LOTORFI-448892 format. One line per field, with one value per residue: x, y, z of N, C-alpha, C, O in turn; residue in one letter; residue number from 1. Coordinates in nm, 2 decimals, padded with zeros to 4 digits. Example, Ala and Ser with C-alpha at 12.3 -4.5 7.8 and 13.67 -1.06 7.14 Angstrom:
<dozas>
n.c1 (01.32,01.28)
n.c2 (-00.57,-00.22)
n.c3 (00.78,00.71)
ca.c1 (01.23,01.37)
ca.c2 (-00.45,-00.11)
ca.c3 (00.78,00.71)
c.c1 (01.32,01.29)
c.c2 (-00.33,00.00)
c.c3 (00.78,00.79)
o.c1 (01.42,01.34)
o.c2 (-00.33,00.11)
o.c3 (00.85,00.80)
resn (A,S)
resi (1,2)
</dozas>
This chain:
<dozas>
n.c1 (01.48,01.63,01.43,01.38,01.64,01.64,01.44,01.18,00.84,00.70,00.56,00.44,00.40,00.68,00.83,01.09,01.21,01.06,01.05,01.16,00.98,00.75,00.84,00.86,00.59,00.48,00.60,00.49,00.22,00.23,00.13,00.22,00.49,00.62,00.89,01.06,01.29,01.53,01.50,01.32,01.36,01.63,01.63,01.49,01.67,01.90,01.85,01.87,01.69,01.43,01.54,01.49,01.35,01.33,01.03,00.98,00.86,00.93,01.00,01.02,01.16,01.21,01.31,01.46,01.76,01.94,01.95,01.71,01.60,01.31,01.23,01.00,00.93,00.99,00.81,00.62,00.53,00.45,00.15,00.01,-00.27,-00.39,-00.61,-00.50,-00.37,-00.36,-00.51,-00.81,-00.88,-00.67,-00.48,-00.26,-00.01,00.17,00.45,00.62,00.91,01.19,01.47,01.36,01.12,00.86,00.67,00.39,00.16,-00.17,-00.40,-00.74,-00.92,-00.77,-00.69,-00.44,-00.10,00.05,00.27,00.56,00.74,01.09,01.24,01.30,01.57,01.59,01.69,01.53,01.19,00.97,00.78,00.54,00.48,00.41,00.18,00.01,-00.05,-00.28,-00.30,-00.11,00.15,00.32,00.55,00.85,00.98,01.16,01.33)
n.c2 (02.37,02.24,02.21,02.47,02.54,02.38,02.47,02.38,02.41,02.44,02.15,02.08,01.92,01.81,01.80,01.77,01.66,01.43,01.22,01.35,01.56,01.41,01.28,01.50,01.58,01.35,01.37,01.61,01.53,01.34,01.36,01.27,01.17,01.32,01.49,01.43,01.29,01.26,01.05,00.97,01.18,01.16,00.91,00.97,01.14,00.98,00.76,00.66,00.80,00.61,00.38,00.05,-00.01,-00.20,-00.22,-00.12,-00.14,00.07,00.00,00.11,00.00,-00.01,-00.22,-00.37,-00.54,-00.54,-00.42,-00.57,-00.70,-00.81,-00.99,-01.05,-01.39,-01.51,-01.31,-01.32,-01.22,-01.36,-01.35,-01.38,-01.37,-01.35,-01.35,-01.19,-01.36,-01.24,-01.01,-00.94,-00.73,-00.68,-00.78,-01.03,-01.01,-01.18,-01.16,-01.31,-01.40,-01.40,-01.37,-01.34,-01.34,-01.14,-01.02,-00.83,-00.61,-00.53,-00.28,-00.29,-00.08,00.16,00.14,00.08,-00.03,-00.11,-00.22,-00.41,-00.72,-00.80,-00.88,-01.21,-01.35,-01.54,-01.75,-01.87,-01.95,-02.13,-02.41,-02.45,-02.19,-02.07,-02.23,-02.18,-01.91,-01.64,-01.45,-01.28,-01.04,-00.82,-00.67,-00.58,-00.57,-00.35,-00.34)
n.c3 (01.73,01.53,01.35,01.27,01.16,00.94,00.79,00.82,00.88,01.20,01.33,01.09,00.77,00.57,00.26,00.20,00.43,00.54,00.74,00.97,01.01,01.07,01.30,01.47,01.48,01.61,01.86,01.94,01.97,02.17,02.47,02.72,02.71,02.52,02.38,02.59,02.56,02.30,02.12,01.91,01.73,01.68,01.55,01.32,01.20,01.16,00.99,00.66,00.38,00.25,00.35,00.47,00.77,01.06,01.23,01.56,01.89,02.16,02.49,02.82,03.11,03.46,03.59,03.42,03.35,03.13,02.79,02.57,02.27,02.11,01.84,01.56,01.47,01.17,01.08,01.28,01.60,01.89,02.09,02.40,02.61,02.94,03.22,03.51,03.80,04.04,04.04,03.91,03.75,03.59,03.30,03.20,02.97,02.74,02.54,02.28,02.10,01.86,02.05,02.30,02.58,02.70,02.96,03.02,03.21,03.18,03.26,03.29,03.36,03.35,03.10,02.98,02.97,03.28,03.41,03.38,03.36,03.39,03.09,02.95,02.81,02.51,02.24,02.06,01.95,02.15,02.07,02.22,02.30,02.06,01.99,02.21,02.19,02.14,01.94,01.68,01.62,01.40,01.46,01.64,01.98,02.18,02.47)
ca.c1 (01.59,01.66,01.32,01.41,01.76,01.62,01.33,01.05,00.74,00.68,00.44,00.38,00.47,00.79,00.86,01.24,01.24,00.93,01.07,01.18,00.85,00.67,00.89,00.82,00.44,00.46,00.64,00.38,00.09,00.25,00.12,00.28,00.63,00.67,01.01,01.14,01.42,01.54,01.51,01.25,01.42,01.76,01.60,01.45,01.79,02.01,01.81,01.87,01.56,01.40,01.60,01.39,01.37,01.24,00.95,01.00,00.79,01.02,00.94,01.11,01.14,01.31,01.36,01.54,01.90,02.02,01.86,01.67,01.51,01.24,01.18,00.91,00.99,00.93,00.70,00.52,00.56,00.33,00.10,-00.08,-00.34,-00.46,-00.65,-00.40,-00.42,-00.36,-00.60,-00.90,-00.89,-00.55,-00.45,-00.12,00.01,00.31,00.50,00.73,00.97,01.33,01.53,01.31,00.98,00.83,00.54,00.34,00.03,-00.26,-00.51,-00.86,-00.98,-00.68,-00.68,-00.30,00.00,00.09,00.38,00.62,00.85,01.21,01.24,01.38,01.63,01.59,01.73,01.43,01.05,00.92,00.65,00.43,00.44,00.34,00.05,-00.08,-00.07,-00.41,-00.28,00.03,00.17,00.44,00.65,00.93,00.98,01.29,01.31)
ca.c2 (02.44,02.17,02.24,02.61,02.54,02.30,02.54,02.31,02.47,02.36,02.07,02.07,01.82,01.86,01.72,01.74,01.59,01.37,01.15,01.44,01.63,01.31,01.26,01.62,01.57,01.25,01.43,01.71,01.46,01.26,01.45,01.22,01.15,01.40,01.58,01.40,01.25,01.29,00.92,00.97,01.28,01.10,00.80,01.03,01.20,00.89,00.66,00.71,00.80,00.48,00.26,-00.03,-00.01,-00.29,-00.14,-00.17,-00.06,00.09,-00.02,00.15,-00.07,00.02,-00.35,-00.45,-00.53,-00.50,-00.41,-00.69,-00.68,-00.93,-00.97,-01.15,-01.51,-01.52,-01.22,-01.34,-01.20,-01.43,-01.28,-01.46,-01.29,-01.42,-01.27,-01.19,-01.44,-01.16,-00.90,-00.97,-00.61,-00.68,-00.89,-01.06,-01.02,-01.23,-01.14,-01.41,-01.39,-01.43,-01.28,-01.36,-01.33,-01.03,-01.02,-00.69,-00.62,-00.43,-00.25,-00.27,00.05,00.26,00.11,00.10,-00.12,-00.04,-00.28,-00.52,-00.80,-00.80,-00.98,-01.33,-01.37,-01.67,-01.74,-01.93,-01.96,-02.26,-02.45,-02.43,-02.05,-02.05,-02.30,-02.12,-01.77,-01.61,-01.38,-01.25,-00.91,-00.82,-00.57,-00.62,-00.49,-00.32,-00.31)
ca.c3 (01.67,01.41,01.25,01.22,01.08,00.81,00.72,00.84,00.96,01.32,01.34,00.96,00.68,00.49,00.15,00.20,00.55,00.59,00.87,01.08,01.04,01.13,01.44,01.55,01.51,01.71,01.99,01.98,02.00,02.28,02.59,02.84,02.70,02.41,02.40,02.72,02.51,02.16,02.05,01.78,01.65,01.63,01.46,01.20,01.13,01.13,00.89,00.52,00.31,00.18,00.42,00.54,00.92,01.14,01.33,01.70,02.00,02.27,02.63,02.93,03.24,03.56,03.64,03.32,03.37,03.01,02.68,02.50,02.16,02.08,01.70,01.51,01.42,01.04,01.07,01.39,01.74,01.95,02.20,02.48,02.71,03.04,03.34,03.62,03.91,04.16,04.02,03.80,03.67,03.51,03.21,03.18,02.82,02.71,02.40,02.26,01.96,01.86,02.14,02.43,02.62,02.78,03.02,03.07,03.27,03.12,03.35,03.21,03.40,03.30,02.95,02.95,03.04,03.40,03.47,03.30,03.42,03.32,02.98,02.96,02.68,02.45,02.10,01.97,02.00,02.19,02.00,02.31,02.30,01.94,02.00,02.31,02.16,02.08,01.81,01.64,01.56,01.31,01.50,01.75,02.10,02.23,02.61)
c.c1 (01.62,01.55,01.35,01.53,01.73,01.50,01.20,00.96,00.70,00.55,00.37,00.46,00.58,00.82,01.01,01.28,01.12,00.95,01.09,01.05,00.75,00.71,00.85,00.67,00.41,00.49,00.54,00.25,00.11,00.25,00.20,00.43,00.69,00.79,01.08,01.28,01.42,01.55,01.44,01.31,01.55,01.74,01.57,01.57,01.89,01.97,01.80,01.73,01.55,01.46,01.49,01.43,01.28,01.16,00.96,00.92,00.90,00.95,01.05,01.07,01.25,01.38,01.44,01.69,01.98,01.92,01.83,01.58,01.45,01.18,01.09,00.99,00.92,00.80,00.60,00.58,00.43,00.29,-00.01,-00.14,-00.41,-00.50,-00.54,-00.46,-00.43,-00.47,-00.68,-00.92,-00.77,-00.54,-00.30,-00.10,00.16,00.34,00.62,00.78,01.12,01.40,01.48,01.16,00.97,00.69,00.50,00.20,-00.05,-00.38,-00.63,-00.93,-00.90,-00.66,-00.54,-00.22,00.05,00.22,00.44,00.73,00.97,01.20,01.33,01.44,01.63,01.62,01.63,01.29,01.02,00.79,00.53,00.38,00.37,00.19,-00.05,-00.11,-00.21,-00.41,-00.14,00.04,00.30,00.55,00.73,00.92,01.12,01.27,01.45)
c.c2 (02.37,02.20,02.37,02.61,02.47,02.37,02.46,02.39,02.38,02.29,02.04,01.97,01.89,01.76,01.68,01.65,01.52,01.30,01.24,01.52,01.53,01.29,01.38,01.62,01.47,01.30,01.53,01.65,01.38,01.35,01.40,01.21,01.24,01.49,01.55,01.35,01.27,01.16,00.92,01.07,01.22,00.99,00.86,01.09,01.10,00.78,00.73,00.71,00.67,00.36,00.18,-00.05,-00.11,-00.21,-00.21,-00.08,-00.05,00.08,00.02,00.08,-00.04,-00.11,-00.43,-00.43,-00.49,-00.49,-00.54,-00.65,-00.81,-00.91,-01.08,-01.27,-01.53,-01.43,-01.23,-01.32,-01.26,-01.37,-01.37,-01.37,-01.37,-01.32,-01.29,-01.28,-01.36,-01.05,-00.92,-00.85,-00.60,-00.80,-00.91,-01.08,-01.06,-01.21,-01.23,-01.40,-01.43,-01.32,-01.29,-01.35,-01.21,-01.03,-00.88,-00.71,-00.50,-00.41,-00.21,-00.13,00.16,00.25,00.13,-00.01,-00.04,-00.10,-00.39,-00.59,-00.78,-00.91,-01.10,-01.35,-01.52,-01.65,-01.79,-01.92,-02.10,-02.29,-02.43,-02.28,-02.01,-02.11,-02.23,-01.97,-01.75,-01.53,-01.34,-01.11,-00.91,-00.72,-00.62,-00.53,-00.47,-00.27,-00.27)
c.c3 (01.54,01.30,01.19,01.12,00.94,00.73,00.72,00.93,01.08,01.32,01.20,00.88,00.61,00.38,00.15,00.32,00.61,00.72,00.99,01.11,01.10,01.28,01.53,01.58,01.61,01.85,02.04,02.03,02.12,02.41,02.71,02.83,02.59,02.46,02.53,02.68,02.36,02.07,01.92,01.68,01.59,01.53,01.32,01.12,01.09,01.03,00.76,00.46,00.23,00.24,00.49,00.68,00.98,01.24,01.47,01.79,02.11,02.40,02.73,03.05,03.34,03.61,03.54,03.34,03.25,02.90,02.61,02.39,02.12,01.94,01.66,01.45,01.29,01.03,01.18,01.53,01.81,02.07,02.27,02.59,02.81,03.15,03.45,03.74,04.04,04.16,03.90,03.71,03.58,03.42,03.20,03.03,02.80,02.56,02.38,02.11,01.97,01.95,02.28,02.45,02.71,02.83,03.07,03.13,03.23,03.22,03.27,03.24,03.34,03.15,02.90,03.02,03.16,03.46,03.37,03.38,03.33,03.21,03.01,02.82,02.63,02.30,02.01,02.03,02.03,02.12,02.08,02.31,02.17,01.94,02.10,02.29,02.10,01.95,01.79,01.59,01.48,01.34,01.62,01.87,02.15,02.37,02.67)
o.c1 (01.65,01.59,01.33,01.52,01.79,01.47,01.12,01.00,00.68,00.44,00.26,00.57,00.58,00.84,01.05,01.38,01.08,00.86,01.03,01.02,00.67,00.62,00.81,00.63,00.32,00.42,00.50,00.19,00.00,00.36,00.25,00.51,00.81,00.78,01.16,01.37,01.31,01.59,01.50,01.32,01.58,01.81,01.61,01.57,01.97,02.07,01.74,01.65,01.64,01.43,01.40,01.54,01.15,01.22,00.94,00.91,00.95,00.85,01.16,00.96,01.37,01.48,01.47,01.73,02.08,01.81,01.93,01.49,01.51,01.10,01.08,01.09,00.80,00.70,00.50,00.67,00.32,00.37,-00.10,-00.06,-00.49,-00.44,-00.50,-00.58,-00.50,-00.52,-00.63,-00.97,-00.77,-00.58,-00.22,-00.17,00.25,00.26,00.72,00.70,01.16,01.38,01.55,01.08,01.05,00.60,00.57,00.13,-00.01,-00.44,-00.63,-00.98,-00.96,-00.62,-00.51,-00.26,00.09,00.28,00.36,00.81,00.96,01.16,01.44,01.36,01.66,01.58,01.64,01.28,01.03,00.71,00.42,00.26,00.27,00.10,-00.17,-00.20,-00.26,-00.49,-00.05,-00.06,00.38,00.63,00.67,00.85,01.20,01.20,01.46)
o.c2 (02.44,02.21,02.39,02.67,02.52,02.32,02.47,02.43,02.26,02.35,01.99,01.93,02.01,01.64,01.57,01.58,01.56,01.30,01.22,01.53,01.58,01.28,01.37,01.65,01.49,01.28,01.53,01.70,01.34,01.39,01.48,01.25,01.22,01.56,01.64,01.36,01.30,01.17,00.88,01.04,01.24,00.99,00.81,01.09,01.13,00.72,00.83,00.62,00.62,00.25,00.24,-00.10,-00.10,-00.14,-00.33,00.04,-00.16,00.15,-00.04,00.09,-00.04,-00.10,-00.54,-00.32,-00.41,-00.55,-00.62,-00.56,-00.91,-00.82,-01.19,-01.25,-01.57,-01.47,-01.16,-01.39,-01.20,-01.33,-01.43,-01.30,-01.46,-01.21,-01.41,-01.27,-01.39,-01.01,-00.91,-00.87,-00.51,-00.91,-00.81,-01.17,-00.99,-01.25,-01.22,-01.40,-01.48,-01.20,-01.25,-01.35,-01.19,-01.05,-00.82,-00.81,-00.38,-00.50,-00.12,-00.07,00.26,00.35,00.20,-00.07,00.07,-00.04,-00.44,-00.53,-00.76,-01.02,-01.08,-01.37,-01.61,-01.55,-01.77,-01.89,-02.19,-02.20,-02.40,-02.25,-01.94,-02.05,-02.22,-01.91,-01.84,-01.54,-01.37,-01.05,-01.00,-00.70,-00.70,-00.42,-00.57,-00.17,-00.24)
o.c3 (01.44,01.19,01.07,01.01,00.84,00.62,00.63,01.04,01.06,01.31,01.20,00.91,00.58,00.41,00.12,00.31,00.72,00.81,01.09,01.23,01.19,01.36,01.64,01.69,01.69,01.94,02.15,02.12,02.18,02.45,02.79,02.92,02.56,02.56,02.58,02.76,02.30,01.95,01.82,01.56,01.47,01.43,01.22,01.00,01.00,00.98,00.74,00.49,00.16,00.20,00.56,00.71,00.96,01.32,01.48,01.77,02.16,02.42,02.72,03.10,03.30,03.67,03.57,03.35,03.26,02.90,02.59,02.41,02.10,01.92,01.72,01.39,01.28,00.98,01.18,01.57,01.80,02.16,02.20,02.66,02.77,03.16,03.48,03.77,04.13,04.26,03.78,03.60,03.49,03.46,03.20,02.97,02.83,02.48,02.46,02.02,02.07,01.92,02.38,02.35,02.80,02.75,03.15,03.09,03.24,03.26,03.19,03.15,03.28,03.08,02.80,03.12,03.15,03.55,03.29,03.45,03.21,03.24,03.07,02.72,02.71,02.24,01.89,02.15,01.95,02.11,02.03,02.31,02.17,01.90,02.07,02.36,02.03,01.87,01.88,01.54,01.50,01.25,01.70,01.86,02.16,02.40,02.79)
resn (M,A,S,E,L,L,G,I,D,W,G,K,D,S,K,D,F,P,K,L,S,E,A,I,R,T,E,L,D,D,M,E,F,G,F,K,D,L,G,R,I,K,K,A,L,T,H,A,P,G,E,Q,V,Q,Q,L,V,D,V,A,L,S,N,A,N,E,P,V,T,I,L,P,D,N,G,H,L,Y,V,K,V,E,T,S,K,K,D,S,N,K,L,M,V,A,F,T,G,I,G,G,T,F,M,A,F,Y,D,K,E,Q,R,S,F,V,Y,G,N,A,P,R,A,R,S,S,V,N,Y,R,D,E,E,E,S,Q,F,E,I,G,I,G,I,R,I)
resi (1,2,3,4,5,6,7,8,9,10,11,12,13,14,15,16,17,18,19,20,21,22,23,24,25,26,27,28,29,30,31,32,33,34,35,36,37,38,39,40,41,42,43,44,45,46,47,48,49,50,51,52,53,54,55,56,57,58,59,60,61,62,63,64,65,66,67,68,69,70,71,72,73,74,75,76,77,78,79,80,81,82,83,84,85,86,87,88,89,90,91,92,93,94,95,96,97,98,99,100,101,102,103,104,105,106,107,108,109,110,111,112,113,114,115,116,117,118,119,120,121,122,123,124,125,126,127,128,129,130,131,132,133,134,135,136,137,138,139,140,141,142,143)
</dozas>
C-alpha cells in the first residue's frame, strides 16, 4: 500500500525513494521471512536520506532475555569458528565485539545457522578473543 501511495512500481527501483524500493525488493526476495514483519520497511522510512547507519545483522532468538547489540571494536567484530564437540556436522561460531559475545551453530549440511545461545553482555573485548579469532567482520549484530 505504501508503494502505491508513493507512486513506486512494485518491486522496481525508485529515484525518489531508493531505500524503500530496496527494502521492498529485499522482502520480495526473502522467501522464508519476507513480509512477516515491517522492520525493513520501517527502517527505510525512518532514516533520513544520506544518513550514515551502522550496518547490523538482526538475529531472532527465542532464548534471549533482553535485546543485545554487539558492535565492532574499532571496525572489527571478531569471529572464531570451531567444530562442535557434540556434533561434528555443526560448527560453533563465536562473534565478539563491544556489547558482548554471541555463539551460533552452523549446520554444514543445511548450510545455515540452526541455533544460537543467548548472548553474554560485555562492555569490552577480551584480548584472548581478539587473538583466538580466525577472522573479522565489520558489521554488528542485533539480537
